[in-house]
C-alpha positions in Angstrom: 15.6 -7.4 5.2 14.5 -6.5 1.6 15.4 -8.7 -1.4 14.9 -8.4 -5.1 13.3 -11.2 -7.1 12.1 -11.5 -10.7 8.5 -12.5 -11.3 9.8 -15.6 -13.1 11.8 -16.5 -10.0 8.8 -16.0 -7.9 6.7 -18.3 -10.0 9.4 -21.0 -9.8 9.8 -20.7 -6.1 6.5 -19.4 -4.9 6.3 -21.6 -1.7 9.8 -20.7 -0.6 9.2 -17.0 -1.3 6.0 -17.1 0.7 7.7 -18.7 3.6 10.5 -16.1 3.5 7.9 -13.4 3.7 5.5 -15.0 6.2 8.0 -16.6 8.6 11.2 -14.7 8.2 9.6 -11.3 7.8 11.5 -10.7 4.6 10.2 -8.1 2.1 10.5 -9.0 -1.6 10.6 -6.5 -4.4 9.3 -8.1 -7.5 10.8 -7.1 -10.8 9.4 -7.4 -14.3 11.6 -6.7 -17.3 14.3 -5.4 -14.8 12.0 -2.8 -13.2 10.3 -2.9 -9.8 6.7 -3.7 -10.2 5.3 -4.9 -6.9 6.3 -6.0 -3.4 5.4 -9.0 -1.3 5.3 -8.2 2.4 4.0 -10.0 5.5 0.5 -9.4 6.9 2.2 -7.8 9.9 3.9 -5.3 7.7 0.7 -4.6 5.9 -1.1 -3.9 9.2 1.6 -1.5 10.2 1.4 0.3 6.9 -2.4 0.6 7.2 -2.1 1.9 10.7 0.4 4.5 9.6 -1.9 5.6 6.8 -4.8 5.9 9.2 -2.7 8.1 11.5 -1.8 10.4 8.6 -5.5 10.5 7.5 -6.5 11.5 11.1 -3.8 14.2 11.3 -5.0 15.6 7.9 -8.6 15.5 9.0 -7.8 17.3 12.3 -5.8 19.9 10.5 -8.6 20.5 8.0 -11.1 20.8 10.8 -8.9 23.4 12.6 -8.7 25.4 9.4 -12.5 25.4 9.2 -12.5 24.6 5.5 -15.6 23.0 4.0 -16.1 21.2 0.8 -19.4 20.8 -0.9 -20.6 17.2 -1.2 -21.3 17.6 -4.9 -17.7 18.9 -5.5 -16.2 16.0 -3.5 -18.2 13.4 -5.4 -17.1 15.0 -8.7 -13.4 15.0 -7.5 -13.6 11.4 -6.5 -15.4 10.4 -9.7 -18.6 9.4 -7.9 -21.0 11.7 -9.5 -23.9 10.2 -11.5 -22.9 11.7 -14.8 
């Protein structure tokens, strides 16, 4: 179940909100100025999300490996903003 909650409501009822997420598995979408700004999810949901991201990364890596494409280390560092400049 997903519910919506303002940041102000979260501050006022933090313990209750944390219990709803931790024990009931509820997902809370936090709103600031009427717009969604963040989500509060259980550790179980986070682990699932991270596992799904890992699977997507593995699929992408295997596809790139099949295609035989190569990227120069210096180009990758520059793209990721890791160059020393």
